[in-house]
N, C-alpha and C positions, 0 to 999 in steps of 0.2 A: 618882832614875835611872828612866827609862821601862824598864819590863819588856818583852821583845820579845813579840810577838804569838805565840799558840800556833798551832801547824800546824792548819789547818782540817781538822776530822774529819767523816766521811761522816754523813749524816743517819741511816742505818741500819747501825750498826756490826755486824759479824758476830762472833758467839762463836767463839774460835779453835778450841775443842774441837769444836764442832758443824761447823765450816767444813772442818777437816780430814778429819773422817769422810766428810763428803759428797764433797769433793775425790777421796778415795780410790775410793769407790764409781763415781764418773764417771770417774775414770781407768781403773779395771778395764773398765768398759762399752766406753769408747773403745778400749780395747786390743783387746777381743775383736771390736768392729766393724771395726776397722782390719785385724786378722788375715783376718777373713772376706771383707772387700773384696778385700785382696790376694791371697787364695787364688782367688776367683772370676776376677781379672784374670789370674793365673798359670796357672790351667787353661785358659782360653780361649786364652792364648798357646801353651801346649803342644799344645793340640789342632790349633792352625794349624801349628806345626813338623811334628807328626806327620802331618797330612793333607798337607801339601806333599812330605814324604817319600813317602808313599803313593802319591799321584798321579803322581809323577815316575818310579816303579818300578812294573813287571808282570812276570807270568811267564806263560810258554807251556808246560804240561805235555804231552808228546808220548805217547801210549800206543802203545809199542812192540810189534809183532805178534810179533816174535821177536829174540833177542839177536843172531842174523845179520844182521838188517836194521837194527840200531841206528844204525851209522853212517851208512848210507844215508839213512834217514828222518831222522836229525838234520840232516845237511846239506841235504837238501831244504827241512826246515822253516826252518832258517836263511837260506837263500837267498830264499825267500818274504818273509820279515820284512825282509831288508836291501833287497829291491827295494820295498816297501810304505813302508819308513820307513828311509831311508838315513841320516838324521842320528842315528838312535838307536845306542846303545852295546848291543851283545849279548855275553852272558856264557853260554858253554855249560858246563853242570855236568856233571861226569864220571860215570860210573856209580857210583863210590864216593860221591861226593858227594850224588847223588840218593838212595843208599841210606841214607846218614846221615840225611837229612831225615826218612825215613819209619821209621827205625829204633825211635823211641820208641813206635809204634803196633804194632810187630811184635815187640818184645822183644828181649833181648840175644842171641838165638840167632844163629847164621851162615846168612845167607841162601843159598839155593840158587845155583850159577852160573848156571844156565839160567833164573832167574826173570827174567821181562821186566819190570824195573824202569822206570818211566816216566822218559823224559827230560826234562829241566828247562832252559828257556832265559831267562835273566833280560834283561829290557828296561829300559834306563834312557833315557827320554826326557822333554824337557820338554814336549811337544805330546801332545795326546789321540790315543790308538790307532784307527785305523780298524776296529774290531772286527768289523764285520759284512763288510767287505770281506777282512779276513784269514780269518774262518771260511769264506767262500766258495771263497777260493783253497785253502784247506786241504783243503776238501771236494772239490775238482776234483781234486788231488793224491792223492787217498785216504789223506789223513793224519789220524788221529783226534787232536785236539787239544783242550785246554781252556785257555781265555784267562782269565787272573785280573787285572783291573785295579784290584782291591782296593778298589773303589768301594762294595761293600756293607760292608766293615769300616769304610771312612772314613765312611760315613752313620751306622752304628751308634756309631762314636766321637764325631761330633758330637752326635749325639742325647744321648749319655751326659754329655759335658761340658755341654751345653745346661743339663741338668737340675741338674748341681753348680753352674754359674753362678746358677741361679735360686734353689739352695738358700742360696748365699752371700748373694745379695740379699735373700732372705727373712730370713734371720739379721741382717743389717744394718737391715732393717725393724722387726724384733722387738726388737732391741736399743734402735732410736729410740723406739719405744713405751715400753719400760721406763724410758729416760731421761726422758720425758715425764711419766711416774707419779712418778718420783723427784724431780723439779723441783717438781712440784705439791705433793707432801707436804712438800718442804724450804719451799715458801713459805708454806703453811698454819702450819707450825711456827714459821716466822719471825713471821708475824702474831700469833700467841699470844705468842711470847716477847717481843716488842716492842711490845705493846699500849699500853703508858705512852707511847712515844715517838710511835706512830701517834696517840693521842688528843690530845697536844700540837700535832701537826700538824694535825689536823682542826680545833682550837681556833683556830689561827693562820689558818684559811682554807684549806688546802691541800685540794684536790679528790681524788676517788677516782682519777682519772687520774693525777694527779701522785704520788700514794703507789704506785700500782701500777707507775708507770714506774721508781721507785726500786728495786723489787725485780726489775724487767725487767733493769735495767743490772747488778744483783747477780747475777742468774742467768746472764745472757750472759757475763760476766768468768769467773765459776766454770765454766760449761761450756766456754768456749773453754781455759782453762787445764787442765782435765781432759782435754779431748779433744786437746791438743797434747802432754801427758805421756802419755796412752795411746798416740798415733799414734807417738811417738818410740819408746817401748818396742817396739811392733810393728815398727818399722823395724829395729832392732837385731836382733830375731828373725828377721826375713826376710833380713837380711844374712848371718846364720849359716847359714841354710837354702841362700842363694844360692852359698855358698863351694864346695860340692861340685862335682866335675867331672862333665862329662857333658851331655847334653840333655835327661835324663828327669826334670828336676826342675820343680817349678812356680816356683822362684825366679829371681830376675833373671839374665838371660843376656847383658845389655848395658846400656849406658847409656839407651837410649830406653825400656827396660822400667822402670827407676828413675824416668826422669823421667814418665812416663805414671801410674806408682803415686803419684808424689809430688803430682801435680795431684789424682788421685782422693783423696788424703788430706787435701789442703788443702781441697777440697769438702766432705769428709766433716767437718772439724773446723768449718768455718763452718756446716754444716748442725746440728751438734751444740749449737753455741752459740745458733743461731736457734731450734731445738726448746726448749732449756731457758729461753729469754727468753720465748717465745711462751706456754709452759706457765706460766711464773711470773705473766705478766702477766694472763692469763685467769683463773687460779686467785685471784690477789690481788683483781683488779677484782670478780669475782664474790662473793667473801666480804665485801669492803667495802660493796657494795651491799646484801647480804643483811643484815648488820650494821645499816646505815642504815634498812631497812625495820623491822626488829625494834626500833629504838629509836623 
């Protein structure tokens, strides 16, 4: 009876104990890189949501000359705003509401009834306010006002988030460098551990490029599996973060957020595998050529 042919084995069989340990290291690194990437994307999206809310909302603070003039000056301010931006929605805050806004700075004591607390008018508009025109009209009407369109705070927010995004990208790049070093170290360890097999391949006429390509394929598969596992764990963590209600989270707020991060994670896994493969190929080819020169 003819015995069945044995299953074809790879030319460079990896040792299970070494392969598992290296896979765990790559998985943890990919997990951290995926979290850093999604945090950077989430912070950028959160900044866009906050900025959109800030740009659509403004306030006008009316410096009241006396409590007796509060209603008259507030109505005059409202009329000027309504004439300049008729499509805007105006909300006049009462004296009690205005006092509640400044209460944290004045303490818990009772405010004097004759204290001229500034009047506040909130403006909700999707178009940019004509601030210079409004300031001129308020001045002509002898109204002392302060217009706050939140542009300064919005700019500071964008600047801060930009730094956070750069930090996330920097962490991803740093982890990529660490993955390169790990792949190079694993390749050199593999060359040393499988020296007998490599010697047989050389005797059979295998070139340095052919042997290096074997390590490239091994490292690419290992890097892709580790990246996929790490990214998968990161997705579960991010889903947990996104479950909470409200818009103040860096997690996913919709399908498009998840789709965008999904594409980014696919690119990250691909880059992870490519980095491991390039590092393994360069390291193995260099070491093989050095050994040939010494021989």
